[in-house]
N, C-alpha and C positions, 0 to 999 in steps of 0.2 A: 504494500500500500504506500503510495507516495506521501511525501511530507505535506504537500498542499492539501491533499484529501483528508489527512489526519487532522489538520488545523480546522478544516471546514466542519468536521464531525464533532469537534470538542464542544462548541457552544451548545449543541443540541443535547449532548450527554450531560453537561454541567448545569443547564438551566432547570430549576425546580418547577413542578407543575403549578399553574395559576400564579406564577411569579412569587410564590411563597415558599420559603425554606422551612422544612419541618425536620426536627431532630428525630432520628429513628428511635422508636420506643416511647416517645412522649406525645401527648395530645396537645393540640393547639389550644391556647387560652380562649375562653369565650369572650364575646364582645360585651363591654360594659356600657350601660345607659344607651343601648341601641347603637352605640358607635362600633364601627368595625374594629376588629382586633388589630392591634399593632403588630406589624410583621417583625418577627424575631430574626436576628442574623443567623445564618447557617453555621453550624459548628465547623471550626477550621479543619478538624481532623477529617470530617466528612468531605470537604472540598479537596483535600489532598489525596484521599484514597481513591475516589472515583476516577479522576483522570489518570492516576498512576496505573490502575488496573487496565484502563483503556489503552494506554501507551505500551504497556509491557507485552500484551499477548501477541501483537504482530512480530515483535522482536524475537519472542520465544519460538513462534511458529517458523520464522525465517531461519533461526539457528537450527531448529530441528530439521528443516528442509535441507539446509546445507550439509548437515551430518548425514542425512539419508543419501544425498547426491554423492558425497564423498565415499560412502560405503558402496554405492552402485559403481562408481568409477574404479575403485579398487577391485571390486569383484569382476568388473568387465576386463580390467587389465590382467587379472589372474586367469580368466577363462579364455580371453582373446589376447594372445601374446602381441599382436600388432598394435594394441592399444598402449603398450608399455613404452613410455618415452625413452627408457634407458636400454631398450632392446637393441642388439646389434643386427642391422639388416645388411645382408651381403648383396652388393650390386650385381645385377643380372644383365647380360648383354641383351639389348632390345634391337631386333632387326628393323632397320629403317626401310621405308618404302623406296623403291628404286625408280628412277626415271631416266630420261635421255642424258647421256654424258655430254657436256658442252665444254669446248675449249676455244677461246677467241684468239685469232691469229692476226697480227698487224698487217697492213698493206704496205705499199712502197713508201720510201721516205718522201717527205713533202717539203718543198721550198716555199717559205712564206713570201707573200707578195708585198714588197715595200716594207713599211714599218708596222705591219698589221699587229694588232694586240687585241686582247679580250677573249671571249669564248666562242666567237664565230669568225675566225680568220679566213683570209683568202690566200690561195696558193698559186705559185707560178709553175710553169712546166718544168719538170726535172730534166736532167741530162739524158740525151738520147742513148747513152751507153748504160743507163741504169737497168739492171735485171733484178726482178723479184721472183724468187723461186720458193714454192711450197713443197714440203715433204711431210708425209703423214703415214701412219699405220694403225691398224686395229688388230688386236690379238683375239684369237678364237678361244673357246673353252678347251678343257683337257681332251675332249672327244673330237676336236677339229671343226666345230661348228662356229662359223663367223657371225658376228652380229651385223645388223644393218648399219652401215657407216657411210657418211658422205660429207663433203665440204660444201657449204652454202655461202653465198654472199651475206654480209652482215644484215642487209635489208631483209626484213621478214617477208615471207611469201614468195621469194625468188626461187627459181629452179637451181638445182645443185650445180656447182662448178665442176665437180668431179665426184663420182661414186666409187668408194673403195670396195664395198661389198653390199649386195642387196640383202634385205631382211630374209632370214630363212623361212621357207614355206612351212616346215614342220618345226615349230618352236619347242625346244626341250622343256620338259616339266621342271618346275621349281624344285630346289633342294628341300628335303624334309624339314619341317619346323624344328628349330633347335640346333640345326647345323651351324657351326661357328664360322665357317669361312668357305669360299669357293675353292674348287680344286686347283685353279690356276694360281693361288697364292703360294703354292709350294714352288721353290726355285726350279725353273725349267732347265733341262739339260740338252734339249734338242732331240732326245730319243723318243719323246712322247708323240701323241697324235696331233698335238697343237700345231697351229700354223698362223699365218698373219696375212692381212690384206695390206698392200703397200702401194703408195703413190710417191714417185720420185721426181723431183725437179719440175713440178708443174708451174708454168708461168701464170702469175696472177696479177691483176691490176687494181685490186681493192682489198680492203679488210674482209676477213672471212671467218666462218665458224665451223669447226670440226664437230660433227654430231654423230654419236654412236648410240644405237637403241639398246635398251636392256633386254635380256632374255634369260630364261631359266631362273628368274628371281634374283638375278645378279646384275650389277652395273657392268657395262662393257668396258674393256680396257683399250684405250686409244691414246695417241700422242701425236703432236705435229710441231713443225718449226718453220720459220720464214727466214730466208737469207736474202739480203739486198746488197748488191755490189754496184759501184759506179767508178768508172775510170777517169772521169773528169767532172767539172762543175763544182759548185760550192759545197755539194754534199758528197764529194769524192771520199771513198773509203768503203769499209765493210761494216754492215749492221746486221745483227741476227737476234732472233727472239724465239723462245719456246712458247707455243700456244698455251694460254693461261686458262685455268678453271675459274669461273666467276666467284667472287667473294664479296662479303659485306664490310670487310675491314682488312686493310693491308697497308704496307709502307713502301715508298719509293725513295731512293737516295741517289746521290751523285750528280744532281742537276746543278747548273750554273746559269746565271742571267746577267753577267757582266758584259761589257762592250765586246761585241764579236761572238758572244755565246748565245745560242738560241735553245730554249727548252720548251718543247711542245708536248703537253700532256694530252693523250687521247683516251677517253673513257668510253667503253663499249658495253652495251646492255643486250645480251642475246637471250634473256629470259622473257617470259610472257607477262611480267609485271613491270610497271614504271618504277624507276629508281630515282630517289632524291639523294644527291651526293653532296657532302661537305668536305672541304679540304682544310687541314691544319698544316701550316707551313712553318718550318724551322730553318733559320739561317745561322751564319757564323756569329751574328750579334744577338741572337735570341729569337723568340717567336715573332712571326711576321703577321700583323693584323691585316687580313684581306677579306673584307665583307663580300667582294665579288666572287669569292670561292665558296660561298654558302648557298645551300638550297638550289643546286643545279639539277634540274629535272631532265632525265634521259628516258625517252619513250622506249617501249619494247622494240627490239630489232633495230636500234639506232645507236649512233656514236656521236660524241661531241668532243671538239678539240679546245684546249685552253692554253693560251700563250702565257707561260708562267711569269715572264717579265712584266706582264700587265698587272699581275697580283703582287709580285715580289721582285722589283727591279734591283739591279746592281748587287746581286747576291753571289759571292764567289762559290759558296757551297750551300746547297738547298736540299732539304728533305721534305717529303710530302706524306702526310697521313691521310689516307682516303677512307671515308666512312660512308656507307650507303644504307639508306632505309628503303624497304620495299625490295625491288629486284636487286640481285647481286650483279656486280660489274667487274670488269677488268680494267687495268690501267697500265699504259706504257708511255714513257717519256722519250721522245726523239731528241737527243742531245747532239748538237752540232757546234763546231767552232770554225770561225773564219778570221784569220790573222792578217788584216789588211786585205790583200788579194790572194793570199795563200790558204788553201783549204787546210783546216786543222783537225779533221776527222768527224765521224758521225757514229752514233751508237743508239741502240734501244735499251733504255734503262728499265729493268724488270724488278718485280717486288723482291724485297729482302725479307728475312725472317723477322717476325714481330719482336717487340721489346723483350729482352732476356738478359740474365746475368752471365750467361755463357753461350757463345756462338762460335761457329767455324766458317771461314771463308776459303773455299778451295779454288784452285785455278788462278792463282795470282802470278802472272808472268812478269818478270823483271828483266829489263835490258842490261847490257854491260854498263856498269856505273860510269866509266869514262865516256862512252859514246852518249849516254843519257845526259850527262852533265853538259856536254857541248851543245846539245839541242836545247835543253832547258835554260842554258845561259843566254840564249838570244832574247832580244827585247820582245816582250809579249808572249813568250813561251814558258812563263813560270809554271803553268799548270800542265805542261807537257812532260809529266813525270809520274811515277807510281806513288800512291799515298793511300793510307787507310783513313776512312771517314767514319766518325762515331757520332751518333746523335743521342742526346739524353732527353727524353720526353718529360721526365719528372722534374720536381722542384728542388732536388738536391744534386750537388755535384757528384760525379762518379769517379772513383779511382780505378783506372783501367790497366790491366796487364795484358800485353800482347806477346805471343810466341810465334815465331816463323819457322815452319818445318819445310825444309827444302830437300833436294835430292841426296844430300849428305847428312841429313838430320837437322837438328835445331841450329839456326843461325842467329848471331848476335844482332840486336837492335839498339839504337841510341838510347842511353839511360836505362838499359835493361828492358826496354819495351814498356816501362811503367810511366803513366802520365795521368793528369787530371782532366777529365772532360767536364765542361761547365754545364750546369743545368739549363735546359731549354735551348741549347745551342748545338751547332755542328763543329766538332773539333777534328783536325787532321793530324796524322803522324806520317812524315815522309818515309818512304821505303827505298829511297835512292841508294842508301848505303849497303843494301843487300847485294851479294854476288849475283851474277847472271844466272837465271834459272827459273823454275816454276815452283811456287810455294803454296802452302796453306797457312792461313793465319788463325790462331786460336785466341779468341778475345774473351777475357773474363773481367768482371767488374763487381763492385759492391752494391750496385743498383742496376736496374734494367736499362739496356741500351739497344739501339739498332745500328748495324754496321755493314760496310761494304768497302771494296777497294777500287780506286780509280787506276786504270792502266793506260799507258801510252806507248806507242811503238813508232819508230822512225828508221830511216835508212841512213841519212846523213844530214848535217845542218843545211838549211836552205830548201830542203825537199819537203814534200807533204808529210804530215804526221797524222796517224790515226789513233783513235781513242776507244776504250772499252771500259766496262764496269763489271766487276765480279761481285755478285751479291752473296750474302751469307746464305747457307743452305742447311736443310734438315738432314738428319742421319739417313744413309742409304738403307733401303729395305729390300724387298723382293720384286723382281721383274719390272724394274723401271724400263720404259720404252724410250730409246734414243735413236733419232734419225741420223743418217750419215749423208749430208748434202753433197751433191756433186759440184765440181768446179772450185772447191776450196779444200784445204788440208785440214783434217780433223785429228785431234788428239784428246785422250781422256787423262785427267789428272786426279789421282786417288790418294787419300791420306787417312791414316788411322792414328790420331794423336795419342791415345791412351794405351794402346796395346795392339798386338798382331791381329790381322783380319784377313779374310779371303774374299776376293771379288770374282764372281763368275760372269763371263760374257758369252752370250749365245748369238751367233750371227743370224741375220734374217736376210735372205736374198730378195731381189726385186720381185721374184715370183711368189714370195711369201713362205718359202721353205726355211725351216729352222735347222741350222747346222749343228755340229758337235760343239759342246761347251768347252770354253777355254778358261783356265783359272789363273789369277794373278795373286801372289802372296804379298801382303803388305806388312812391312816392319813398323814397329811402333815409332811414331814421330818422324817418319820419312815420307816424302811425296814421291809417288811413282807415276811416271808419264808413260802412257800406252799408246802406240800407234795402231788404231783398229784395222787399218788396211794390211799391215804386216801380220798382226795376230789373227785376224778373222778372215782375211782374204780380200782381194780387191773387188770381188763380186758382192760383198756385203752392202746392203742398202740401209740397214738398221741393225740395232743390237738390243738385246735384253740384258739388263745389268742388275745383278743381285749381290748382296754382301752379307757375310756371316762373321761371327767372332766379335771382337771389340767394335765400338762405334766407328764406322767408316763414312767418309764424305767424298764427294766428287763432283766434277763438272766437265764440260766439253769445251775445248778451246779451238777456235777456227782461225785460219790465216791463209795467206797466199804467198807463195815463194816469189822472192824478188820485189816485194812491195812491203809497205808498212801496215797492210791490212791486219786487223786483229778484232776478234769478237769472242764473247763467252755465251755458251748455251747452258743454262741450268738443266738438270735432269727433271723431267716431269714426275709428279708424284705417282705413287702406285695406285692410289684410290682405295687401298685397303682400309684406311682409317674411316672411310665414309660408309662402310658396310654395316657396322654395328655401333651402338652407343650404349655405354653403361649408365643406367639411371638408378639413383638412390632416392628413396622417399623417407622422410623422417620429420621430426618436430624441431 
């Protein structure tokens, strides 16, 4: 009963009948001389007891009800263990619904028209020597049944650019309920019935989407890459990117918007839902306030370009945190440099690992220090050298320790590789002191950071320089799909920082036939470079990469003999992590 209701009831219970108070057990005095009897004051004890009884019984009843409820809850907790807040509930893998596997692939490099800026730039024709080649493959199940897979233009409703494999007429039945993983999650050796559908060096003129349909209750396994080469023009050089799986949250690093540097962010939405994207920008001087980077709406099947210099001008180093509500998106930054009239390189910047206190950057190729110093010593070439870039998104400075693992083991870095990265800023560590070779950088810190390595390659002073960016990578798992593009030289760089590991490589021919597996033994703290053409054969169009043992990391380096061309292709994820999700319910 509410307090207001109790107050309203009290006057009725306290008011005596006929407005006369009568003491219990006594009679009212009769009237004298015909005059009405004088009202006597009610006894004080009486006035106290009546309200006291009226106020007490609701409290008593409420207390009794609480006791009863407590007994019921305890009893229920005894009978039903799930009601016990202290019970230990074991997480159970919940099989997620499967759908089409999507991976967005960038199109040709684009040259801005004039001083275009903003989110709707105009582009000029690129060099006539520019070539944009797409490579893709889709893996079958263990019984050799291929999923329906094709490459479509980014615009929704368009006919496919190329079909890898048609959807099977007889769709295999789903795996029994409770099965933990598809058969293809075991490392393939080439002896099984599995095969692949492969497309090699397909010329494309626009951004595209690699789509693979699910079957047998499992997500299809597919991967692709785009390689762009140009022998002349302002965008001379080599740019390459792995086709990305859409996401609602990711980081990009390595951009620059100073004079002569152009950073063009392309956001693509291949899902069926509109995406509202917001950009958080971090520069060498701290966070960059950019209202124009908020609430960017990207329709389904559409892409949008953002000139980062319009949001964050004159930034030597720039990192971008991309967040999307609604549809998931992908993001790639086309970074190019023009030093006066001399092309300074072009690259596709791809997502790095999210904020973490420990991360690994594989595939960091460093030139001969003496040759690199001559090139970087030229006016305007200060950024034509290798460097680690670390971004601290939090509000506290981070003490960072970097270890470089090369072909001969750990190599020394200035100041022991320890430095302080400022909160909210991008901090760089030069790598020019390292001997020539390919390295992996192990980055640990006392707070979460994002990291990647800027690479530069040149032939001689005065000639064109090309650039690349090696992102931090996740640990290698089972059956990563890697393409081997034609017209460029490929090499794999593998590292196991903490202990020995084994990498298994299965060649895939252009006809989709899986060959015999080859193994590469990794020593602790040593970077091993593998030539896939020499190990797997010149006919290999792709490879399946698996790792066992201690955590191993890797990436693919591209180049062209006799030129400064350089690019890095991260390995596509296995997709295994999206098959199940552990869900825990509790209080």
